[in-house]
Structures are given as structure tokens and as C-alpha cells.
C-alpha positions in Angstrom: 0.0 0.0 0.0 2.8 2.4 0.9 4.5 1.7 -2.5 1.3 2.6 -4.3 1.2 6.0 -2.6 4.8 6.7 -3.2 4.6 5.9 -6.9 1.4 8.1 -7.2 3.4 11.0 -5.5 6.3 10.6 -7.8 4.0 10.7 -10.9 2.4 13.9 -9.5 5.6 15.7 -8.6 7.7 14.7 -11.7 5.1 15.9 -14.3 5.9 18.8 -16.6 4.7 22.2 -15.6 2.0 23.9 -17.7 3.3 26.3 -20.4 1.9 29.4 -18.7 3.3 28.4 -15.2 6.8 29.9 -15.7 5.3 33.1 -17.3 3.0 33.6 -14.3 5.8 33.3 -11.7 8.2 35.4 -13.8 5.6 38.2 -13.8 5.1 37.8 -10.0 8.9 38.0 -9.2 9.4 40.9 -11.8 6.6 43.0 -10.4 7.8 46.1 -8.4 7.6 45.6 -4.7 5.5 48.0 -2.7 7.7 50.4 -0.7 7.7 49.6 3.0 9.1 51.6 5.7 12.1 49.6 6.9 12.4 50.8 10.4 9.7 50.6 12.9 9.9 52.4 16.3 9.0 51.3 19.8 7.5 53.4 22.6 6.7 52.6 26.2 3.0 53.3 26.8 2.0 54.6 30.3 -0.8 56.5 32.0 -0.7 59.6 34.0 -4.0 60.7 35.4 -6.4 59.8 32.7 -4.0 60.4 29.7 -2.1 57.7 27.9 1.3 58.8 26.9 4.4 57.2 25.3 8.2 57.7 25.5 10.7 56.2 23.1 12.2 52.9 24.5 15.6 54.2 23.7 15.5 56.5 26.8 13.7 54.3 29.2 16.3 52.5 31.4 14.2 51.0 34.1 10.5 50.5 35.3 10.3 49.9 39.1 7.6 49.9 41.8 7.0 53.3 43.2 9.9 54.6 45.4 9.7 57.1 48.3 10.1 60.6 47.0 11.6 63.1 49.5 10.7 66.7 49.1 13.4 69.4 48.5 13.1 72.4 50.7 11.7 75.6 49.1 10.9 73.6 45.9 7.4 72.3 46.4 4.4 72.6 44.2 6.3 72.9 40.9 7.5 70.3 38.4 10.1 69.1 40.8 8.4 66.4 43.0 11.6 65.7 45.0 14.4 63.4 45.1 14.3 59.6 45.1 16.8 56.8 45.7 16.8 54.2 42.9 19.1 51.4 43.7 21.5 53.6 45.5 21.5 56.4 43.0 19.9 59.7 44.0 17.6 61.0 41.0 15.5 64.0 40.6 11.7 62.9 40.5 9.9 65.1 38.1 6.0 65.7 38.3 5.3 65.1 34.6 1.6 65.6 35.2 2.2 69.1 36.6 4.7 69.9 33.8 2.3 68.8 31.0 -0.7 70.3 32.7 -2.6 67.1 33.1 -5.4 66.9 35.5 -4.9 64.5 38.4 -7.3 63.6 41.2 -7.0 65.7 44.3 -4.4 64.3 46.8 -4.3 65.3 50.5 -1.2 67.2 51.4 1.5 65.0 52.8 2.5 65.4 56.4 5.4 63.0 56.3 8.9 64.0 55.1 8.9 61.3 52.4 5.9 60.3 50.3 5.7 56.8 48.8 4.8 57.3 45.2 1.8 55.3 44.0 2.1 53.3 40.7 5.4 53.0 39.0 8.6 54.9 38.6 10.2 55.3 35.2 13.9 56.0 35.1 14.8 57.7 31.9 18.2 58.6 30.5 18.7 60.9 27.6 22.3 61.7 26.7 23.4 61.2 30.4 20.4 63.2 31.8 18.7 60.8 34.2 15.3 61.6 35.6 12.7 59.7 37.4 8.9 60.0 36.6 6.0 58.7 38.6 3.3 57.2 36.5 -0.1 55.7 37.5 0.1 52.6 35.2 2.5 51.1 32.7 1.0 49.2 29.8 4.1 48.0 27.9 6.0 48.4 24.7 4.2 49.3 21.5 5.8 49.1 18.0 4.6 51.3 15.2 5.7 52.6 11.8 6.6 56.3 11.6 3.9 56.8 9.0 1.2 55.8 11.6 2.1 58.9 13.7 -0.6 61.5 13.1 -0.5 65.3 13.6 -1.2 66.7 17.0 -4.8 68.2 17.0 -5.3 71.8 17.8 -7.8 70.9 20.5 -5.0 69.2 22.7 -4.0 71.2 25.7 -1.2 73.7 24.8 1.4 72.5 27.3 0.9 68.8 26.3 0.8 69.6 22.6 4.0 71.5 22.8 5.9 68.4 23.9 4.0 65.9 21.7 5.6 64.5 18.6 2.4 62.9 17.3 -0.7 60.9 18.1 -0.9 57.1 17.7 -4.2 55.2 17.5 -4.1 52.3 20.0 -6.5 49.7 21.2 -10.0 50.4 19.8 -9.3 53.9 18.6 -7.8 55.1 21.8 -5.2 57.8 21.3 -1.7 57.9 22.7 0.4 61.1 22.8 3.9 60.2 21.8 6.1 62.7 23.7 9.1 64.3 21.9 11.9 63.2 24.4 14.4 65.6 22.9 12.2 68.7 23.5 10.8 67.4 26.8 14.2 66.8 28.4 15.4 70.2 27.1 12.6 71.9 28.8 12.9 69.9 31.9 16.5 70.7 32.2 15.9 74.4 31.8 13.1 74.3 34.3 15.0 72.4 36.9 17.9 74.8 36.9 
């Protein structure tokens, strides 16, 4: 029985190809290929207040559980949340929500010297400038083609729009503001000095 099937398979595979077969495949291989963007980009998607934002994965070094943030005397209420100790290194903790003008739920004033940040801490490094950001939630890494980045709408809050490189559609038409890390770090460094 096995010999019958092997001889039938040999007859099927060893037959001559139809005359138009070579012409069809020659046309397929000779056709110009559609131009594709060769490089995709990746961003880390996270939430601050009710806004979903993203930063390039090239600058994100670490995502940790929230660390204690110690206030800096005479520097409260602004974009500097305080300092935090991440694995033995003292980093500035920036209030990205305040800097971008995002609404956040009312939080009672802290009475303790150190406030444990809720959510997660992102440690970012751009050209040697290391900063920590407290975020409510981290979704993960999202890959996209640069052509998928849409223009920033005029209705977006002015301070957030200024530091946004573009908008990505994500998960059932939800929008993510992809932050321009170069402009963001430039402005943060100027504001912290």
C-alpha cells in the first residue's frame, strides 16, 4: 500500500509544468515591490491621570515599583516632585503631570517628610540626563511605523501639545500622545535649573 502512494506521489511531482506556469511566476517576481518603511519604532506606553502617553524605549532605562520621594526644601508645588533613591542612586523625581498640565485627582497634602509614590517609577536617560517620573500605570511596549504617527490636533491642551511629537491610534481607537523626548528633556533641564 505504501509503495502505491509513493509511486502516485512521484508521478504527481515529476510531471511537466504547464506552459503558462513559468510566465506567471516570472511576472510575479518581476513586479515592483511595494515600498515599505524599513524601520519601525518602539515606545513605552504609560498612563498619568487619565491620559495615555508614550516615550521612546531608547531613553527608558528602568521601570520599578514606586519609590519614596523626598521633598526638596523651598521647591514644592512645581514640576520638581523631589528626590528619590533608585538602587543607591539619587535621582530627581519630576512631576510630569504638573509639567504637562494634566489633571490629576486631588491628593491630600503629605504630612510626612517622604511620600511613597503610588504606581510605578520610570527611570529615563537621555544623553546622560537621568530623571525619574512617577506614572499611574505602565501598559508596555508598542511598536509602530513612523507613517502611523498623526498630527497633533489643535484641541489638545497647549502644554501637552508642545511636547508631543504625534498621536498614535491604539486599542480600539484610543489615542496615545507620543512625547518628543528631545524637547521634553530640554525643557525639563531648563526648568530644573
